[in-house]
N, C-alpha and C positions, 0 to 999 in steps of 0.2 A: 739220212742213211750214212753210216760211217764210210769214209773214203779209204781207210786202211785199217788193218788189224795187226796186232803183234804176232810174232811167229807162233807162239803157243795157241793163241786164239784161232789163227788161220788153219793150223793143222787140225785143231779140234772142230773147226767149222766144216772142213772137208769131210771129216769123219761123221759129223752130224748129218750132212746131206746124204751120205751113203746109208747111214743108219735109218734116217727118216724114210728113205725109199724102201729099204727092206722091211721096216716096221709096218708101213702102210700096205705093203703087198702080201703080208702074211695073214690071210684069212680076214682082212678087214676092208679091202677095197671093193666097192660096188663094181659090177661087171662093166658099167659104163665109164669107169675111171680109166684114164689113159695110163699106160705103163711107161715109166720114165727110168732109163738106165742110170744107175748110180755112177757119178763121174769118178775118174781117177783122182788121186791126191794132187798130182801136178796140175791137171786141168781145173780142178776145183779151186786151187789156190789162185791161179791166174785169172779165172773167170768167175770167182765165187759169187759176187752179188747177182749177176745175171742168171747163172745156173741155179742158184738157190731159189730165186724168185720163180723161174720157170718150173722147177721141180715141184715147188709147193703149190703154185697157183694152177697146176694142171689138174687139180681136182682130187688130190690124194690126202684129204684132211681127215679121213676116217669114215666109218659106217654110221649112218643115222639110225637105221631101223633093225639091223640084224642082231644087236645085243639086247637080250631081254632085260627088263627091269627086275630088281631083286624083290620088289613088292613086300618089303618088310622082312626079308630074310635075316635071320640072326646068325648066319654062318660066320663064325669068328675067324675063318681063314681069310675073309675079306676085311680089310682094315676099315673101309667105309662102305656102308650099305645104303642103297637108294630106298628110302622109306617114305617117299612122297605120297604114294597111294594110301599106305597104312595110316599116315598122320592126318589125312584129309585135306592137305594143302592143294586144292584143285584149281590153282591159278594159272592162266595162260596169258602171256603178254601179247598184245596186239600193237604193231608199230604203224599201222595205217598206210602201208605202202600201196601205191596205185600206179606204179610205172613212171612216176615223175622223179624219183630218186631225190626226194627232199632230204637234206643233210641230217636232220635230227633222227631220222628213221633208223639209222644204223649205229647210233651212239647209246641209246637207252637199252635197258633200264637198270636201276639200282634196287636195293632191298634193305630193309632194316630189321634187326632183332632188338627188342626192348621189352621191359616189363611194365606195360602201360597200366595194368590194374594192381600193381604192387602186391601180387600174390606169391612172389618168389620164383616164378618161372618166366622164360622168355617168350614173348609173343612176336608176331611177324607182320610187318607192313610192306606191301608191294605197290610200286607205282605202275600206272597204266598209260598207254598211248591213246590216240584217237586219230581221226582223219585230218589230214592237212590239205589246204588249198581251198580257194573260194568255190562254193557250190558242191564240193565233194561230199558224197554220202557213202554209207557202208556198201552200197551196190557197186561203187567204183573200186573197192578194195581188191587187190590181187589175191589176198588170202583173208577172207572175211572172218571175223571173230566168232567163237562158239557162242551159242545162244545163252549158255549159263554164265558167260562173262559179261553179259549186258545187265544194266547200263555200264558203259565203259568208264571206270574211275578207279583210283587207288583203293586198295582193299586192306582192311585190318583183320587179322586172324588171331583169336584168343587161344592160347595154349592151355588146355585143360589136362594138365599132366596127372596121370594116374600111377600110383605106387601101391602094388598089392602086398599081401601079407608075406610073400616070399622076397620082397624087395625088387621085383620086376617093375621096370619103369616103362610106361607107354605114353607117348606124346600124341595128343589129339588136338587138331586145330579146328576151330569153329569160326566161320565168317561172321564177324560182328560189326561190319561196316555200317549197316543201316542204323543199328541202335547206338553206335558210337557218335553219330552226328558228323563224322568226317565226310566232307563232300569235296573230293579232289578230282576234278574233271578236266584239269588242264592237261597239256601234253607232258606227262611226268618223266623226269630224268633221274632224280635220285632222292635220298633220304638222309637227314641228319637228326639226331636225337639228343636232348638234354633238357634239364629242368631249369628253364630260364626265370621262373618265378620263385624258386626256393621254397616250394610248398611240399616237396617230397614226391611229386608226381611228374613223370617224364613227359615232355612235350615233343611234338613232331614237326619238323620243318621239311617241306617238300619242294625240291628244286624242279623247275619246269622250263620248257621252251615257251616262254611267256612269263607272266607274273608268278612269282613264287608264293607259297602259302605256309603260314605258321598256324598250327592247331594247338591251342592251349588245353592241356589236360585239366579237367574240372574235378578230378579226384573221385568221381562217382561212376566211372566207366564211360563218360561222354567227353567230347571235346568241343571247343568253341573256336571258330575261325577268327583269328585276330590279326590276319595278315596286314591289312591296311592300317588298323589302329596301332599296331606295334611299330610300324615304319620299316618293315623288312620285306615288303612285297616287290622285290627287285623285278623289273619288267623285262629283263634280258633273256639270255640263253645260259642258264646256270646248270651245273652238273654236280660237282661235289661241294660240300659245305662242312664246317666244323664248329662245334661249340667249344669255347675255352675261356678261362678267366685270365686274360692277358695282363690286366692291371692290378690283380690281386686284391680286388675290392669285395670279393665274395659273391659276385654275380657273373653268370656265364654270358660272355660276349659271343659274337657270331662272325665267322669269316665265310664269305660266299665266293666260290670260285666260278667265274664266268668263262665261257668258251669263245665263240666267235660271233661276229655280226652276220647273221643269216636272215634272209627274207624269203618267204615263200613266193611272194609276188615277183621277186627278181631272181628266181631260181636260175642257177648256172648249169649248163649241160657239160658234163665231163665224160671222158672215156677211160676204160680200164686198160690193163696191159695187153689184153687180147683183142682190143678194138671195139668191143661193145660198150654201150652206155653203162655207166657205173657211178657210184657216189664220188663226189669230189674230194680232193685232198683239203685239209684245213688251211693249207697255204693259199688257197684261192680266196680266203676271206680274211678280213682284219680281226685281230684279237680284240676281245671285249674286256674292259677293265674289271678286275675283281672288286669286291666291296668288303670293308670291315665295319661292323656295327658294334657300338659300345652300349651295353645294357645299363640303363639309367635307374634300374631298381624299382620302377613304378609300372612295369608292364610294357614299357616302350624302349626302343633303341634309337640311337642317333648315328648317322653315317659319319664316320671319322676317317674315311679313306684318305682324303687329301692331307690332313695334318699328321696322321699316324704312320702311313706308309711312305716314308720319305723317299723321294725319287720317283715313285709311282710308275715304274716300267712294268708292264704286264704282258704275259703271253696268253695263248689259248689254253686255259686251265682245265685239266681233267681230274687231277688227284690233289687232295689236300690232307696233310697230317700235322698235328701240333705236338710239340715235345720240347723238353729242355735240352737242346742240342749242345750247348756249351757249358752246362753244369753250373749255372749261376743261380738256379732256383726260380727262374722266370720262364714262362712259356714262349717258345719261338714257333714259327710256322714255316713248313716246307711245302712248296707248291710245284707240282709236276705239270709241265706244259707240253702240249702236243707239237713236237717238231721245233720248239724254241727252247732257249736256255731256261732251266729251272730257277726258281727264286728260293732263297733261304732268308726269311725275315727274322733277324735277330732282335730280340726285345731289348730296348735301351733303358728299360725300367723307369721311363718317364712318360709312358703312354705313346711312345713312338717306336718305330722299327726301322732298321736299315737292312737293305738286301746285301748280304755278305756271301751269296752263293759263289761268285767268281773267285773270291779269295779263299773260300772254304773248300773249294774243289768239287762242288756238287752242281754247278751250273751246266757243265758239259761232261762228256765221258772222257776216258783217258786219252782218246785220240783227238780231243779238242772239238768234238762234234756234239751238237744238240741232238738229243734223242726224242722220240715220240713218247714222252712220259704219259702213261695212262693211269694205272693203279700205283699206289705208293703205301708203304708202311714203315714204321720205325720201331726198332726193338734191339735188345742187347743179345745178339745171336752168339757172341764169343765170350759172354759172361765176364766182361772186364769192367762193367759198371757204367757204360755210356750207350747212347742211342745210335745204332747203325741204321742205314737207310737202304731200302730195296725198291726199285722201280720196275714195273712191267712196261714193255715197249713193243715196237712194231717188228714184224717179220724181217729178218736179216740184221737187225740192230743188236740183238741179245739183251735180255733182261739185265739190269745193272745193279751191282752191289757196291755201295759206298761204306767204307769202314771208318768209324770215328776214332780219332786219337785221344779223345777225352776232353779236348778243348774246343770242339766244334769245327775242326779241320778234318777233312775226309780224304781217303784214298780209294780210287776205283780198283777193286780187286775182283772184278767180274771173271776174268780169265783164270786167275789163280784159284778161285773158289770152286770152279767146276760148274758154275751156274750158267755160264755164257753159251757154250756150244749146244746144250740140249734145248735151249730156248730159241735158237735162231730160226727154227722152222715155224714158230708160233707168233701170233699177235696177242699179247697178254693184257688183261683188264683187272678184274678183281683179284686181290692177293692179301696175304697176311702172314706175319710171323706167328706160327702156332707150334706148340710142342705136342704134336699129334700123338706121340707115343709116350709122353710124360717121362722122358729119360733125363730131363733137366736142360736139354739143348733145344733152342728154337729152330723149327723146321719152316719150310715154305710150301704153300699151296697156291697155284695160279689157275685162273679161269681164262680160257682163250677163245678167240673167234676172229676170223680174218676181216679185213675191210675191203678186200678185192674179191669179186665174185669168182668162184671156182668152176671150171668146166667139168663135165662128166657127172653132174649131180642129178641126172634124170629129170623128173618133173618137180624137183624141189624149187619152190618159188623164192627162196631166200638162201642161196648157196654160200654161206659165210661160216660154216661150222668147223670147229676143231675140237681136239681132245683137251681135257684138263691135265694138269701136271702136279706131281707131288715130289718134293725134294727133301731128303733126310740129312740133317746136320750130323756130320761125323765127329764133331768136337775138336777138330784140328784145323779149322778155317776152311774146310772143304765140304762140299755137299755131293750126294749121289742121287740121281733120279731113281725113284722107286715107284713110278706110275704103274708099271706092270704088276706090282704086288698090291696096289691100293684097293682093287675091287672092280667089279664089272661096270659100275657107273663111270669109272675113269676110261672105259673103252667106248663110251657113248659120246658121239660127236655132236655138239650143239653150238649155237651161237652165243657163247658165254659173254656176259658183261659184268654185272654187279655180283658181289659175293659178300655175305654177312657171316661173321664167325662168332660162335658162342655155344655154351653148354645148354642145349635145349632140354635135356632130361635130367640135369643136375647130377650126373654120375661122375663128373670130374674129367670128362673127355670133350674136347672142343669139336663141335659139330659145325656144319656149313649149310647155309641156304643160298642157292645159286639162282640168280635171275637171268634168264635167257631172252635174247632179243627175238621177238615174234615166236616164242616157244614157251613150254611149261616151266614153271619154277621147279627146282629140285631140292629135296631135303636129304643131305648126306649125313647119316649118323655114324659117329666115330666109335668103332669097336676096339681099336687098338689101345687107346689111352687107359683103359681100365686094367691093363696088365701091370701097371706100375702105381706106386703111391703118388699122391698129389695133395695139394693144399689150395683151397679156394677162399678168397676173401672179397667181401663187398666193403668198400670204403665210403663211409657216410660222413657228412659234415656234422657240426655241432647243432645245438638246438635251434639256432637262427638260420642254418643252412642244411636242413636234413635231406640232402640230395647226394647222388653219386658224385664224388669229388674227382671229376675229370682232371687229369694231370698229376694226381698224387702218385708218388713212386714208393715201391715196397722193396726193401732189402730182406731177403730170406737168409738168415744167418745160421749156417750149419757148423757142426763140430769139425767136419772135414770138407775140404773143397772151398772155393771162393764163394762169396755171397751170390745169390741169384737175384737179379734186378728185373722188376716188371713195373709197368705203368698202367694206371687205370685210364682207359680212353675208349671212346665210342667211334672215333673218326678213323681215317685211313681206308685202305682197300680202294674201291672205285665206286663212287656215287652211293655209298652204303653206310649204314650205321651198325656198329658191332656191340657185343656184350660189354658193358662198362666194368664188369667185375674182373678181378685178377685171378688167373688160374696158373698155378706153378707146378710143373712136374718134378717129382723128387726121386725118380728112379726106384731102385729096390730098397732105399732107406726108409725105415719106419720111424725115424727120429722125429720128434715134434720140435721144429726149429723156432728160434726167436724171430720176431718180425720187427723191423724198424721202418716206420712210415714217415715219409717226407711229404707233408701236406702242402697244397698250393699256397697257403697263407704264409709259409715259412716255418711253421711249427714242426718239430721233430719229436716223435713219440715211439716208445718201444713196448711190445708185448712179450712177456718172457717165454711163453710156450704156446704155439698155435696148434690146435687139433688137426690131424691129417685126415685125408680121405673124407672130408665133408666141407660144406660151405659154412663160413663164419662171417659175421658182420663186425667190423671195427669202426668205432665212431670217434671222430676227432675230439680231443679233450679228455678221453677216458683212458689213455695209455700213460706210461711212465715217461715224463719229459726227458729229452735227450738233447745233447748238442751235436751238431753235424754240419757238413758242408754241402749236403744234398746229393752226394755221389757215393 
């Protein structure tokens, strides 16, 4: 927790406390929720950390049941509509809680969107929990799972996208877990997706509390469990993972972020702020080392953690994102740790990395404090050609924005951007840079949920819910919170954790699948993005690597305005896998721009005019060769 804040942030923080109090008391607070008077500016500044914690943890996180679901409403006054029921995604997460407060129960789950059957639309994979503790059965569960969720295992849903003669698009999900051959019965934490065999079919990596699992896509609708044979069945407590080609040999390698050393058998009893038993802080446990696996090109990986990650200091990892942060054309790795300094592993181009986070300015926040980094994403929000970084964090810490100067050196501009104060009341998890309105500026969406139980939640067995948030990029380095305009689903308070981002119906607008802890998954369909022009590209490798080229960068070259830079990636957010395609908002312009692609191999190619308002596939080796520096 930050020990001090600059004057701007402090004033904004006091305003945020007052605004939060008013916000939650305006037709949203259950009758059992305690009323908390908003503090004065002076008292809020002097006693901010305590007042904010007490205000927020008093049970004013939002209403769970009074806001109806949209059930597929096409009301375009809502920017996002909850179409969970209409799409058929009937998944409910079960965390196995039994009153023992086992640490993994309040950290999961993640979610993945990926095109497993190569039919051009995004499917969904959701991880599932189970009972923890020797001898525990479902009869011991505080909140037993629904019968339709049995047997408890991760589930794959096929997207049977329908497009009628009028162009109306309808997403329909079908549970194909049984026929897929995926048997993910561990205590699931997260998902990573990437084609590690270069056969053109995306594979699924499931992180667990326990041994991880790698499911190889057999390109016929089925998967084979190759966890042990491939050498990546890490037996620890993994959360987020990322596929990337760090050595530019054409094969996707795997970074696995591990959390803490926790044992069910040696469970620790901890207390919350209000005295009752609650989940422990991660500081109670030792951090577990991350793992880097190099793909050997024969279906197996080798653990190269020791020789590759020079120095080898690790924290309790929750978020992982890969990107070329210093613009040298090689993939680096940024790791968000829970309550400890972040790592920025800079690629030395010789199959080794060095942690440059302290020198780069991303290890700590501007006050010199480590934050509870949970979700993370990298993107060029200011359209200057480099990758900026956003972290979601713990209540009272403020989600953190690091702005890249183009050389891999960052400045914390959280307060100046306007992102800090509105996030102080929340604990953030899943997040992404998305241009939700396709105006050419990257916005932010965060999925939230506390880690301290809230009073006044009635008979709610898992009182850790909060609202989601949406922030619009104003194009001048600042953001405004527009949650109130985003739709009814943003007024629904749930225990948000993972979030996967992608265009589920291929209409050019980024949709979201949210994974809630001990609650239903949500499908948030984006209605706002269709009001502007857009450009969508899938970036495939050549004949020897016909897969999504994770790490490829695209420059959208317009006749007016600076280039728009986007990166193909499936990692980031929190414990989730995202759409690997590139979606670029063009605003009101109907111009067909030139595209310059910087492939992970180092090759640079250009396409003279890309069609707008549709998805296009670009393949390495088929563009016009160019020279460039990668930025």
